[in-house]
Backbone as a ProteinNet text record, in pm:
[ID]
protein_1_A
[PRIMARY]
XXXXXXXXXXXXXXXXXXXXXXXXXXXXXXXXXXXXXXXXXXXXXXXXXXXXXXXXXXXXXXXXXXXXXXXXXXXXXXXXXXXXXXXXXXXXXXXXXXXXXXXXXXXXXXXXXXXXXXXXXXXXXXXXXXXXXXXXXXXXXXXXXXXXXXXXXXXXXXXXXXXXXXXXXXXXXXXXXXXXXXXXXXXXXXXXXXXXXXXXXXXXXXXXXXXXXXXXXXXXXXXXXXXXXXXXXXXXXXXXXXXXXXXXXXXXXXXXXXXXXXXXXXXXXXXXXXXXXXXXXXXXXXXXXXXXXXXXXXXXXXXXXXXX
[TERTIARY]
80.3	-20.6	94.6	203.4	270.2	319.5	360.1	408.5	310.1	181.8	76	60.5	112.9	97.1	230.3	312.6	436.7	374.2	476.3	440.2	441	424	438.4	300.2	316	209.9	169.2	229.1	190.9	61.9	-36.5	-154.9	-221.6	-193.3	-288.2	-179.7	-62.6	10.7	-53.1	-92.7	-156.1	-248.7	-373.6	-473.4	-450.5	-338.1	-332.3	-253.6	-161.6	-122.5	-220.7	-330.5	-441.5	-499.6	-518	-615.7	-511.7	-369.4	-286.1	-308.9	-301.4	-277.8	-404.7	-500.7	-624.9	-675.2	-744.3	-797.1	-909.7	-934.6	-1101.2	-1201.6	-1334	-1457.8	-1475.5	-1383.2	-1431.6	-1520.7	-1506.9	-1588.2	-1546.8	-1620.6	-1618.8	-1568.9	-1515.8	-1471.2	-1387.4	-1390.2	-1300.4	-1194	-1078.8	-983.9	-980.2	-1030	-1029.4	-1134.7	-1265.8	-1365.4	-1468.6	-1596	-1702.3	-1726.6	-1816.7	-1860.9	-1824.8	-1798	-1766	-1871.7	-1994.9	-2131.4	-2134.5	-2189.1	-2214.7	-2326	-2299	-2422.4	-2529.9	-2666.6	-2777.4	-2820.1	-2703	-2759.3	-2732.3	-2737.7	-2734.5	-2597.3	-2488.2	-2362.5	-2333.8	-2201.4	-2156.9	-2038.1	-2021.5	-1944.4	-1811.4	-1701.9	-1580.8	-1517.8	-1521.1	-1440.9	-1297.4	-1215.2	-1084	-1026.8	-946.1	-892	-752.1	-681.3	-552.5	-526.1	-386.2	-350.7	-328.2	-411.5	-417.6	-550	-597.3	-720.8	-826.8	-780.9	-840.7	-921.2	-844.7	-876.4	-993.2	-968.6	-1052.7	-1191.9	-1184.7	-1325.4	-1382.5	-1312.5	-1388.3	-1453.9	-1386	-1447.2	-1569.4	-1564.5	-1676.2	-1783.6	-1755.2	-1861.5	-1915.5	-1879.3	-1889.3	-1980.1	-1927.2	-2015.4	-2113.9	-2114.9	-2276.4	-2349.2	-2302.4	-2438.2	-2480.7	-2400.7	-2473.1	-2547.2	-2512.5	-2598.4	-2722.4	-2717.5	-2853.1	-2953.2	-2894	-2976.7	-3012.7	-2971.2	-2984	-2913.2	-2788.8	-2692.1	-2572.6	-2549.8	-2460.6	-2328.6	-2241.2	-2107.5	-2038.9	-1905.5	-1823.4	-1671.8	-1598.5	-1468.2	-1365.3	-1246.8	-1118.2	-1000.7	-920.2	-800.9	-713.7	-674.7	-603.2	-457.8	-397.3	-269.2	-221.7	-106.4	-50.9	-130.1	-121.6	-162.6	-120	7.7	56	-32.7	-58.3	-155.2	-298.7	-365.3	-496.4	-520	-432.9	-473.2	-467.6	-355.9	-357.4	-512.5	-527.9	-675.1	-781.9	-787.9	-908.1	-922.5	-774.9	-774.5	-809.6	-807.9	-821.5	-970.1	-1065.5	-1159.4	-1213.9	-1098.7	-1092.6	-1178.6	-1144.5	-1211.8	-1317.9	-1412.2	-1508.8	-1493.5	-1458.5	-1455.7	-1343.6	-1273.3	-1135.8	-1170.9	-1196.6	-1169.7	-1025	-1019.8	-900.6	-871.9	-750.5	-693.8	-678.4	-746.5	-711.6	-595.2	-507.1	-388.7	-263.3	-270	-195.3	-200.4	-353.6	-402.2	-328.4	-326.9	-261.1	-149.4	-63.1	72.5	135.7	50.1	53.4	55.4	-27.8	-58.3	36.1	63.5	151.3	233.4	352.9	463.5	487.2	492.3	518.1	420.4	308.6	160.5	203.6	139.1	189.8	39.7	-73.3	-221.1	-211.3	-281.1	-286.7	-430.1	-519.7	-658.5	-733.8	-837.4	-939.7	-994.3	-1028	-1055.4	-941	-846.7	-725.6	-688.6	-674.3	-638	-746.6	-894.4	-995.2	-994.1	-975.3	-967	-852.5	-733.3	-617.9	-654.9	-710.7	-730.3	-861.7	-933.9	-1024.6	-970.5	-852	-767.8	-659.4	-600.6	-516.4	-573.9	-681.8	-730.9	-780.6	-727.6	-802.6	-952.6	-1016.6	-1141.8	-1224.4	-1176.9	-1243.2	-1260.8	-1191.1	-1180.1	-1252.6	-1294.8	-1351.7	-1388	-1358.3	-1379.3	-1533.1	-1568.4	-1687.9	-1682	-1760.9	-1752.5	-1662.9	-1543.6	-1460.5	-1537.4	-1512.2	-1542.8	-1443.3	-1530.9	-1429.7	-1306.9	-1332.5	-1254.7	-1092.7	-995	-869.8	-779.2	-681.9	-579.1	-453.8	-392.2	-263.3	-181.9	-46.4	66.3	-22.4	20.3	-25.9	56.4	72.1	137.2	81.7	117.1	51.2	112.5	39.9	96.2	1.3	48.4	-18	-126	-243.4	-352	-300.2	-220.1	-129	-42	7.1	71.8	2.9	-125.8	-229.8	-291.8	-333.9	-383.3	-302	-181.3	-69.3	-22	-21.2	29.8	-55.3	-198.3	-297.7	-296.9	-281.7	-258.6	-374.4	-401.8	-512.9	-436.6	-364.2	-320.9	-190.4	-114.7	47.3	84.2	20.9	73.1	89.5	5.5	22.1	147.4	211.6	351.2	463.6	458.4	556.8	574.1	522.7	606.9	662	633.9	718.4	812.6	818.5	901	1041.3	1068.8	1236	1246.5	1111.9	1131.8	1100.9	1066.8	1012.8	1084.5	1130.5	1170.5	1081.8	1097.7	1000.7	1050.9	958.7	983.9	920.4	982.4	948.1	1014.2	988.6	1060.3	1153.7	1297.1	1406.4	1370.9	1282.2	1247.4	1172	1099	1019.5	1074.6	1219.3	1305.4	1337.8	1325.9	1389.3	1254.9	1151.6	1021.3	973.4	922.9	838.1	709.1	655.6	543.5	601.6	676.9	710.7	802.8	908.3	972.9	1016	1050.6	1069.6	936.7	842.3	718.9	655.7	721.2	654.5	737	846.1	913	899.4	888.4	849.3	688.7	623.6	470.7	414	488.4	463.2	578.1	676.2	814.8	843.1	840.3	856.3	989.9	1087	1191.5	1212.2	1201.4	1202.3	1349.6	1340	1464.8	1553.1	1461	1561.9	1469	1532.5	1447.5	1492.2	1429.9	1462.1	1410.6	1522	1484.5	1409.2	1286.1	1253.3	1160.9	1064	985	901.2	814.9	712.7	577.9	520	401	381.9	501.5	496.2	521	551.6	551.5	629.8	768.7	866.9	815.5	793.2	723.8	620.3	540.2	417.2	460.1	554	613.3	684.1	759.3	860.5	772.5	661.3	551.1	492.4	452.3	382.3	470.8	629.2	690.7	775.6	724.8	764	884.5	977.6	1096.7	1123.2	977.4	964.9	843.5	799.2	687.7	590.9	646.5	546.6	594.3	500.6	519.2	477.6	517.1	467.6	376	255	161.9	51.3	-9.4	-114.7	-226.4	-309.4	-412.8	-543.4	-517.5	-624.2	-570.2	-454.6	-381.8	-453	-475.3	-556.4	-472.4	-357.8	-284.7	-336.9	-395.1	-401.7	-531.5	-648.1	-763.4	-709	-649.9	-609	-526.1	-444.8	-354.6	-417	-531	-568.3	-500.8	-412.2	-329	-427.4	-352.5	-416.6	-352.5	-427.1	-354	-408.1	-302.2	-305.1	-382	-439.2	-501	-382.2	-389.8	-292.2	-358.8	-401.4	-490.7	-398.6	-245.8	-185.1	-121.1	-179.3	-193.4	-1.5	64.8	191.7	174.4	58.4	9.2	-65.5	-75.6	-175.1	-287.6	-412.5	-523.4	-530.2	-556	-572	-735.1	-840.2	-963.2	-999.5	-1080	-1116.5	-1226.5	-1191.4	-1249.1	-1287	-1393.5	-1439.3	-1362.3	-1276.2	-1199.1	-1286.7	-1369.5	-1449.7	-1409.7	-1464.2	-1446.6	-1576.4	-1589.2	-1717.4	-1828.2	-1797.2	-1898.9	-1957.8	-1896.9	-1961.4	-2028.2	-2015.1	-2098.2	-2207.8	-2315.4	-2426.2	-2471.1	-2591.6	-2599.7	-2671.2	-2734.2	-2751.7	-2675.8	-2577	-2439.6	-2364.5	-2347.7	-2300.4	-2359.6	-2489.6	-2563.7	-2533.8	-2507.6	-2475	-2333	-2246.3	-2127.9	-2104.3	-2193.9	-2176.1	-2248.8	-2341.6	-2410.1	-2324.8	-2251.5	-2146.1	-2049.7	-1990.5	-1903	-1939.3	-2089.1	-2138.1	-2134.3	-2119.7	-2129.7	-2000.5	-1879.8	-1789.7	-1688.4	-1626.3	-1543.4	-1421.4	-1314.9	-1168.7	-1202.8	-1281.2	-1314.8	-1370.8	-1467.7	-1503.4	-1373.3	-1303.5	-1179.3	-1122.5	-1077.4	-1012	-1084.1	-1215.4	-1307.2	-1278	-1278.3	-1275.9	-1146.9	-1031.5	-897.1	-863.3	-943.3	-940.9	-976.4	-1083	-1167	-1104.6	-1053.9	-965.5	-845.6	-767.1	-613.5	-663.7	-759.2	-722.6	-833.7	-956.9	-1061.6	-1048.3	-972.7	-962.8	-1074.4	-1148.9	-1274.1	-1250.6	-1362.1	-1314.1	-1379.9	-1321.4	-1344.9	-1498.3	-1551.7	-1706.8	-1790.5	-1725.5	-1825.4	-1841.4	-1698.4	-1678.3	-1751.4	-1774.2	-1848.6	-1999.6	-2030.7	-2162.4	-2222.2	-2151.5	-2154.5	-2176.9	-2112.6	-2078.1	-2205.6	-2232.4	-2334.9	-2481.2	-2490.9	-2610.7	-2596.5	-2487.8	-2508.4	-2509.3	-2477	-2488.7	-2609.2	-2689.9	-2841.5	-2844.9	-2746.6	-2745.8	-2769.2	-2747.6	-2805.4	-2819.6	-2917.3	-2973	-2871.4
-114.9	-0.4	123.1	138	252.8	279.5	213	258.8	310.3	278.8	348.1	477	527.4	675.9	755.5	685.5	778.4	879.4	980.5	1045.3	1198.7	1264	1439.9	1482	1596.4	1625.5	1761.5	1778.2	1875.6	1955.9	1835.5	1859.8	1941.6	1940.9	2046.5	2189	2182	2288.6	2432.5	2441.5	2561	2592.3	2490.8	2516	2588.4	2498.4	2560.9	2674.3	2684.3	2843.9	2957.9	2932	3006.9	3033.8	2915.3	2931.7	3016.5	3018.1	3080.9	3231.4	3270.7	3386.3	3466.8	3410.8	3482.4	3600.2	3694.5	3803.4	3768.9	3862.9	3836.3	3866	3841.8	3856.4	3731.9	3617.2	3512	3414.2	3413.2	3340.9	3184.5	3094	2959.9	2899.7	2987.4	2931.9	2830.4	2719.4	2592.9	2623.5	2613.5	2622.5	2483.9	2402.3	2233.7	2259.7	2348.4	2352.3	2296.5	2323	2321.3	2399.2	2384.5	2487.5	2390.4	2480.4	2398	2357.7	2344.4	2355.2	2207.3	2159.5	2051.8	1936.8	1800.3	1743.6	1753.3	1769.4	1770.2	1916.8	1996.9	2157.6	2235.1	2181.5	2277.2	2282.9	2247.7	2260.9	2128.2	2118.6	1991.1	1915.2	1822.9	1741	1697.5	1760.8	1703.9	1623.2	1514	1365.5	1385.7	1384.7	1359.1	1234.7	1206.1	1085.5	1085.1	967	943.3	939.7	905.1	913	780.7	674.9	559.1	484.4	398.1	392.7	327.2	252.5	192	318.5	417.1	529.3	602.3	611.7	698.8	598.3	482.8	418	413.5	423.6	429.2	574.2	689.5	786.9	816.4	740.2	744.1	667.4	550	484.3	593.3	654.5	748.2	865.8	920.8	1022.5	981.7	875.3	824.5	789	717.3	685.9	795.8	886	1001.6	1103.1	1102.3	1170.7	1094.4	965.9	909.5	903.1	957.5	984.1	1143.8	1205.1	1368.8	1454.9	1385.2	1472	1526.3	1658.8	1676.4	1654.3	1592.1	1544.2	1550	1560.5	1535.6	1505	1449	1389.1	1489.2	1485.1	1560.9	1452.6	1432.8	1359.9	1453.2	1432.5	1508.1	1472.5	1378.7	1322.9	1245.3	1272.2	1170.3	1196.2	1122.9	1134	1265.5	1307.4	1445.8	1544.8	1517.4	1660.2	1650.1	1530.8	1557.8	1532.2	1492.8	1486.7	1683.9	1723.1	1863.3	1944.1	1892.9	1952.4	1916.2	1814.4	1783.9	1836	1871.9	1925.2	2069.8	2138.5	2264.8	2289	2194.3	2156.6	2186	2204.9	2197	2074.1	1935.5	1839.6	1796.9	1729.9	1712	1535	1438.9	1325.6	1260.4	1163.1	1105.5	927	846.8	713.6	667.3	644.4	627.4	470.2	431.2	295.5	327.8	251.2	310.7	296.8	195.1	165.2	258.7	289.1	392.3	515.6	540.3	663.6	693.8	593.9	618	616.2	552.3	581.5	709.6	776.9	891.6	1013.4	969.2	1072.7	1036.3	899.6	855.2	743.7	789.9	690.1	559.5	588.1	496.8	420.3	424.8	338.4	189	118.1	-20.4	-118.8	-41.1	-102.3	-204.2	-317.5	-415.7	-408.1	-465.6	-519.1	-383.1	-411.6	-285	-233.2	-302.9	-209.5	-149.8	-190	-145.5	-2.4	-24	96.3	202.2	162.5	276	327.9	278.7	325.8	409.9	409.5	483.3	608.4	579.1	700.6	798	737.3	837.4	911.9	862.7	954.2	1062.8	1017	1072	1186	1171.8	1260.8	1400.2	1515.6	1666.7	1636.5	1709.3	1705.7	1743.1	1834.7	1852.8	1741.8	1604	1511.7	1411.5	1303.6	1180.4	1064.6	953.1	826	769.9	725.3	630.8	482.9	408.3	232	219.1	109.6	55.5	-48.9	-74	-197.9	-304.8	-407	-541.3	-535.6	-464.7	-459.2	-373.7	-448.9	-417.8	-403.3	-339.2	-332.5	-318.7	-415.4	-429.3	-532.5	-542.5	-650.5	-792.2	-886.1	-1011.2	-1118.3	-1237.7	-1330.2	-1419.9	-1462.6	-1505.5	-1626.3	-1706	-1864.2	-1882.9	-1965.2	-2010.8	-2100.3	-2112.3	-2193.6	-2372.9	-2389.3	-2536.6	-2555.2	-2448.4	-2465.4	-2486.6	-2380.2	-2380.8	-2524.3	-2571.3	-2709.9	-2833.1	-2821.8	-2926.2	-2935.1	-2824.1	-2822.1	-2768.8	-2755.9	-2731.6	-2605.9	-2480.9	-2351.8	-2271.5	-2251.8	-2136.7	-2001.9	-2025.2	-1916.1	-1910.9	-1792.4	-1818	-1928	-1942.3	-2078.9	-2162.8	-2226	-2327	-2356	-2236.2	-2261.4	-2313.1	-2325.9	-2370.6	-2500.6	-2598.9	-2725.4	-2742.1	-2640.4	-2645.9	-2525.7	-2465.5	-2335.7	-2347.3	-2453.1	-2493	-2517.5	-2544.7	-2553.3	-2448.9	-2308.7	-2240.1	-2126.4	-2053.9	-1931.5	-1828.7	-1733.7	-1627.7	-1460.7	-1428.1	-1335.3	-1180.7	-1070.9	-947.2	-847.7	-728.9	-590.1	-615.5	-554.6	-570.4	-547.2	-434	-382.9	-503.7	-598.7	-694	-768.8	-807.6	-886	-842.2	-710.1	-657	-580.5	-572.5	-510.5	-582.3	-544.9	-605.3	-648.2	-579.5	-608.7	-684.2	-780.2	-847.6	-973.8	-1048.3	-1164.5	-1159.1	-1040.5	-1011.3	-1064.9	-1021.5	-1029.6	-1165.7	-1238	-1362.8	-1464.2	-1440.2	-1520.1	-1515.7	-1386.5	-1373.9	-1410	-1403.7	-1448	-1585.3	-1630.6	-1771.6	-1853.1	-1827.6	-1909.6	-1958.8	-1903	-1940	-1870	-1943.1	-1899.2	-1978.2	-1890.6	-1980	-2008.3	-2083.5	-2133.3	-2039.2	-1947.6	-1824	-1712	-1573.2	-1480.6	-1405.2	-1380.9	-1286	-1160.2	-1059	-946.5	-914.1	-862.4	-840.2	-702.8	-675.8	-552.1	-534.1	-427.5	-411	-420.3	-546	-574.6	-548.1	-604.7	-562.7	-686.4	-644.7	-761.5	-872.6	-835.6	-902.7	-1027	-972.6	-1075.8	-1159.3	-1103	-1201.2	-1305.9	-1271.2	-1353	-1451.2	-1439.5	-1532.4	-1644.6	-1560.7	-1673.3	-1767.2	-1692	-1778.4	-1898.9	-1866.8	-1956.7	-2070.8	-2029.3	-2133.5	-2127	-1976.5	-1963.1	-1892.1	-1867.2	-1838.6	-1902.8	-1959	-2043.1	-1944.3	-1836.4	-1731.3	-1580.5	-1486	-1352.6	-1261.1	-1107.2	-1017.2	-930.8	-942.7	-853.2	-782	-679.7	-628.3	-704.4	-695.3	-799.4	-769.6	-626.3	-595.6	-591.7	-636.1	-661.1	-725.7	-676.7	-744.7	-863.6	-869.8	-1011.4	-1142.4	-1103.3	-1224.7	-1264.9	-1194.5	-1252.1	-1315.9	-1237.8	-1282.3	-1387.3	-1432.6	-1561.1	-1645.4	-1651.3	-1739.7	-1770.7	-1656.7	-1679.3	-1682.7	-1730.7	-1740.7	-1652.2	-1567.9	-1476.6	-1546	-1573.8	-1645.1	-1583	-1602	-1550.4	-1505.4	-1407	-1353.6	-1353.6	-1442.1	-1443.2	-1369.3	-1375.6	-1303.4	-1200.1	-1122.3	-975.7	-911.2	-1007.1	-924.9	-818.6	-820.6	-665.9	-604.2	-494.4	-424.6	-399.8	-375.5	-364.9	-238.5	-245.7	-150.1	-148	-133.7	-145.2	11.2	7.4	108.5	177	304.5	370.3	534.4	598	708.2	816.5	906.8	1004.2	1127	1194.5	1302.1	1430.1	1573	1672.2	1678.6	1669.6	1633.2	1741.4	1864.4	1976.2	1975.8	1911.2	1900.6	1787.6	1681.2	1561	1516.2	1556.1	1518.1	1394.1	1367.6	1230.5	1148.1	1213.3	1155.3	1098.2	1205.7	1168.2	1038.6	1067.5	951.1	811.6	802.2	705.8	621.8	718.1	650.4	584.8	629.8	594.7	469.8	467.2	320.7	228.5	266.4	158	87.9	180.3	130.4	31.3	91.4	-6.8	-136.5	-146.2	-251.3	-364.3	-321.8	-443	-445.6	-370.9	-344.7	-438.8	-533.4	-658.2	-656.1	-711.3	-714.8	-770.3	-874	-937.5	-815.2	-738.2	-628.4	-556.8	-518.2	-420.4	-514.9	-624.9	-719	-752.3	-714.8	-730.9	-580.9	-481.5	-339.8	-305.1	-342	-336.4	-417.3	-550.6	-635.6	-567.6	-511.1	-454.9	-338.2	-256.3	-128.8	-147.3	-275.1	-287.7	-391.8	-479.5	-573.6	-524.8	-489.7	-473.8	-301.3	-253.1	-71.4	-18.4	-67.8	-11.5	130.9	236.7	361.2	354.1	419.7	430.7	436.4	543.6	543.4	458.7	375.7	268.5	145.6	116.4	-0.6	30.4	190.1	211.8	191.8	223.8	224.2	96.2	-17.6	-179.7	-206.8	-171.9	-251.6	-179.7	-57.8	11.7	-56.1	-73	-170.2	-292.8	-364.8	-507.8	-510	-394	-399.9	-355.1	-311.2	-270.8	-125.9	-33.1	84.2	176.5	161.8	269.9	185.1	236.4	163.3	218.9
-4.3	9.3	1.7	78.7	66.5	-52.4	-158.1	-288.9	-349.5	-316.5	-429.5	-375.4	-258.4	-245.4	-272.3	-355.2	-383	-504.4	-518.1	-649.7	-582.1	-695.5	-631.5	-569.7	-499.3	-432.3	-478.3	-622.6	-687.9	-732.2	-736.1	-781.1	-685.9	-565	-485.3	-438.7	-479.7	-453.6	-486	-614.6	-640.7	-566.6	-559.8	-465.2	-314.3	-279.7	-137.8	-140.5	-226.3	-229.3	-233.6	-327.1	-336.2	-219	-150.9	-21.2	85.3	81.9	166.4	160.6	1.3	-32.3	-61	-46.4	-89.5	15.7	-41	75.2	131.1	201.2	273.8	166.7	223.8	113.1	48.7	0.3	-72.8	-7.9	137.2	221.4	220.9	150.1	169.1	14.7	-80.9	-211.5	-157.1	-252.7	-243.7	-351.5	-336.3	-460.4	-519.3	-482.5	-544.5	-656.3	-642.2	-713.2	-633.7	-661	-588.9	-446.1	-397.5	-258.6	-155.2	-38.4	88.3	163.3	124	220.8	244.8	351	403.3	329.3	319.2	236.7	299.9	190.7	237.1	259.8	292.2	315.5	190.7	72.3	-48	-108.1	-30.4	-87.8	-168.6	-196.9	-276.3	-178.6	-168.8	-94.3	-202.2	-162.1	-238.1	-205.9	-288.9	-234.5	-312.3	-206.3	-260.2	-278.6	-411.7	-436.8	-418.1	-373	-430	-574.8	-628.9	-763	-803.3	-760.7	-828.7	-865.3	-949.9	-968.5	-882.6	-801.1	-687.5	-616.8	-545.7	-469.6	-568.1	-701.2	-781.1	-787.7	-807.5	-798.4	-690.6	-567	-461	-443.5	-495.3	-478.1	-568.9	-671.9	-758.4	-705.6	-612.4	-558.3	-451.9	-351.9	-260.1	-329	-456.4	-519.6	-574.6	-644.1	-719.2	-610.5	-502.6	-399.6	-344.3	-305.6	-231.1	-351.1	-442.8	-562.1	-569.6	-564.2	-578.9	-494.1	-347.9	-273.3	-232	-360.7	-376.9	-291.8	-281.1	-195.3	-290.5	-335.7	-410.3	-370.9	-456	-455.7	-572.8	-562.6	-690.2	-653.1	-726.7	-719.4	-755.4	-682.9	-740.4	-692.6	-805.6	-775.1	-682.4	-577.4	-478.5	-461	-537.4	-520.2	-378.6	-346.8	-240.8	-105.6	-22	121.6	216.4	158.7	260.5	209.9	45.9	-28.6	36.5	27.2	55.5	211.2	279.9	410.7	469.2	410.8	442.9	394	262.7	219.3	304.1	344.7	421.9	540.6	615.9	729.6	738.5	585.7	591.2	549	534.8	474.7	340.4	260.4	120.7	69.2	113.6	93.1	220	156.2	272.6	323.2	203.1	218.9	146.7	214.5	147.5	160.1	52.2	88.2	130.3	248.4	317.1	347.3	407.9	435	587.9	675.2	815.2	866.6	837.6	889	845.6	718	673	723.3	720.8	796.3	915.5	1007.4	1149.1	1159.6	1031.8	1050	1004.6	902.5	855.9	982.3	1064.7	1186.6	1288.1	1308.9	1419.3	1379.7	1328.3	1276.2	1353	1500.3	1568.8	1617.6	1576	1601.6	1579.9	1689.3	1673.1	1668.1	1642.5	1638	1520.8	1532.2	1440.1	1362.6	1460.7	1435.8	1386.9	1274.2	1248.9	1391.7	1488.7	1609.2	1688.2	1670.3	1738.4	1635.9	1532.5	1452.4	1455	1465.7	1455.7	1582.6	1703.3	1832.4	1855.4	1779.2	1778.1	1710.5	1602.1	1515.8	1586.9	1660.6	1744.1	1808.2	1867.7	1972.6	1912.9	1774.9	1741.2	1647.7	1554.2	1447	1534.3	1465	1496.9	1516.9	1610	1653.4	1503	1412.3	1299.3	1197.5	1212.6	1120.3	1224.4	1154.4	1171.5	1082.3	1141.2	1035.9	1062.1	949.5	960.1	964.2	961.6	933.3	864.5	906.4	809.1	730	599	529.1	560.5	537.2	554.8	431.3	326.4	227.4	266.4	237.3	283.9	131.5	127	32.2	108.9	122.6	212.2	173	237.4	190.4	208.4	128.3	152.8	98.7	163.4	108.5	-3.9	-116.9	-250.6	-285	-303.2	-375.8	-493.2	-584.2	-711	-650.2	-725.2	-686.6	-664.4	-772.1	-755.1	-636.6	-578.6	-465.4	-325.5	-349.4	-237.1	-221.3	-332.9	-333.8	-281.6	-364.6	-333.8	-144.1	-107.3	23.4	114.7	80.4	157.2	235.9	183.4	213	226	339.8	357	445.3	531.3	592.4	606.6	628.4	639.7	734.8	828.5	915.4	861.4	770.1	664.2	611.9	595.2	505	589.3	731.3	829.9	783.9	766.1	720.5	583.1	508.1	349.7	325.6	449	450.2	407.5	422.1	397.7	243.2	174.3	25.6	-66.1	3.3	-51.2	-61.4	-187.5	-222.4	-209.9	-134	-147	-209	-300.5	-364.6	-351.8	-341.8	-297.2	-306.4	-267	-275.8	-177	-196.1	-67	46	70	237.2	265.1	206.8	270.9	355.4	315.1	381.5	547.5	556.5	684.1	776.3	711.6	770.4	862.4	1000.2	1070.5	1009.1	911.1	840.3	702.8	736.4	608.4	679.3	641.5	666.8	821.4	881.3	1020.4	1117.1	1044.5	1151.5	1139.7	988.7	988	1070.8	1081.3	1195.8	1308.9	1349.5	1491.1	1541.5	1418.6	1481.4	1435.6	1334.8	1282.9	1296.8	1336.7	1343.3	1206.5	1087.6	990.1	927.4	847.3	796.9	671	542	421.9	359.2	268.3	195.1	160.9	91.8	28.3	3.3	-0.2	-24.3	-165.4	-250.8	-370.7	-369.8	-416.8	-390.5	-539.4	-560.2	-692.2	-683.9	-783.7	-758.3	-651.3	-666.4	-569.5	-609.9	-599.1	-657.2	-808.7	-881.3	-1003.6	-1089.2	-1240.5	-1330.4	-1319.5	-1247.5	-1250	-1119.7	-1028.4	-913.9	-956.1	-1044.1	-1098.1	-1195.7	-1265.3	-1361.4	-1300.4	-1200.5	-1124.4	-1049.4	-1007.6	-928.3	-1023.6	-1132.4	-1237.4	-1295.6	-1321.6	-1361.5	-1251.7	-1110.3	-1018.8	-983.5	-1043.6	-984.5	-852.5	-809.7	-650.7	-627.3	-501.6	-453.2	-397.3	-337.4	-265.5	-298.3	-291.7	-301	-212.7	-209.7	-137.4	-243.7	-260.7	-331.3	-246.9	-327.2	-252.2	-269.6	-179.2	-163	-271.1	-322	-441	-571.1	-565.2	-721.4	-810.4	-931	-1009.6	-1099.4	-1040.2	-1102.3	-1027.8	-915.4	-814.1	-897.1	-938	-1003	-1133.9	-1205.4	-1316.9	-1354.8	-1263.6	-1255.5	-1167.8	-1131.1	-1013	-892.2	-852.4	-716.7	-599.6	-477.8	-352.2	-269	-211.6	-82.5	42	117.9	226.2	343.9	422.5	555.9	625	734.5	816.8	964.3	1013.9	1162.7	1270.6	1253.3	1334.1	1332.8	1223.3	1188.9	1166.9	1089	1051	974.1	909.9	808.1	876.5	924.2	999.3	910.2	978.8	925	801.3	701.5	574.2	551.1	632.7	591.2	494.5	412.6	344.4	413.7	478.2	562.1	515.3	543.1	498.5	583.9	545.4	638.1	611.5	727.4	682.4	759.8	694.2	766.1	848.9	958.1	1047.2	1012.6	991	1005	836.5	766	615.6	572.2	671.9	621.3	722.4	688.5	791.6	784.8	891.3	920.4	790.8	721.4	584	485.7	473.6	393	473.6	602.8	677.1	644.1	645.1	627	500.8	397.2	282.2	293.7	326.3	319.3	432.2	533.4	592.3	535.8	466.9	393.9	279	217.7	110.9	212.2	347	407	448.7	471.3	504.5	403.8	281	186.9	115.2	122.6	17.5	75	-24.1	49.3	-30.7	13	-74.4	-186.4	-202.6	-385.3	-465.7	-379.8	-466.8	-541.4	-446.4	-489	-609.9	-573.1	-671.5	-807.1	-818.5	-922.6	-993.9	-902.7	-965.6	-1066.7	-986.7	-1028.3	-1145.3	-1149	-1257.6	-1370.4	-1344.9	-1485.3	-1530.8	-1442.8	-1485.3	-1524.2	-1498.3	-1535.8	-1661	-1656.6	-1791.5	-1860.9	-1833.3	-1938.2	-1984.2	-1911.6	-1927.6	-1891.7	-1828.6	-1781	-1712.4	-1720.2	-1649.3	-1488.5	-1412.8	-1280.3	-1254.1	-1312.1	-1296.6	-1329.7	-1425.1	-1472	-1391.7	-1346.6	-1236	-1100.8	-1078.4	-975.4	-978	-1093.5	-1106.4	-1125	-1182.7	-1174.3	-1032.8	-945.4	-798.3	-730.7	-777.2	-682	-732.3	-840.2	-865.5	-832.4	-821.4	-789.5	-622.7	-558.2	-416.5	-360.2	-475.9	-450.2	-377.7	-378.9	-343.3	-418.9	-576.1	-676.9	-787.6	-861.6	-989	-1111.4
[MASK]
++++++++++++++++++++++++++++++++++++++++++++++++++++++++++++++++++++++++++++++++++++++++++++++++++++++++++++++++++++++++++++++++++++++++++++++++++++++++++++++++++++++++++++++++++++++++++++++++++++++++++++++++++++++++++++++++++++++++++++++++++++++++++++++++++++++++++++++++++++++++++++++++++++++++++++++++++++

């Protein structure tokens, strides 16, 4: 997940500069576009997204669901977490589809919370009073240990713990930092008592890792849990019952005064139905089928019975 947030924060630099330099009399003009009014109160809720397709699809899910309930909403690509967090702090954005674990680490780099409840409780204490989070979805986009379906069937693998009897035969592939991270091989050894035969330093959730796994040059790999390659290649993401990888649930981050109870209800209804498989399906459609974010969002909302 962290690599998805890389990139320049320049998308908001001009907007933030305008906000800082603007004179009086403008009231609540929003340099990102749209008004700063609260949902249901006649204004438009501005939903900021990160600069990768999954976040943009989630932003469209939020916006289309809100509009289906008569609440004005629009989406804006707001760049990196550093940029959009500043924007929502200042009220330029009303809502951001966030990942709770990485949001907590952005606010408190030393945080050790692992489960969804722990992470959300910590966020409740760490977020400024103007901001809040709504219900987390079961859907998560986080680091995962992935094997081929053939390997999973042969060795009866469902969780990371199931790797222990065969770990001495497994070459693991992933980004170089995975070897030394707590949320990587270090944590897997500490929590599951597993050491692999060998580690190969490859790319971050990229084509090299996927190709090596398909070819059998590695038998397990680190990929993001919603990577379209998992669906495309029929890979199996192993469950992590001991939380080596902290929770990364899709969770709406809101500017409290702008998002009223009606709008919150819409977002919580989405959270109640959104799953990791849904994110996989969305990413597959956008990556493989070249579908637009707005179209995959519309399809999901219809399937979920939230909007027609």
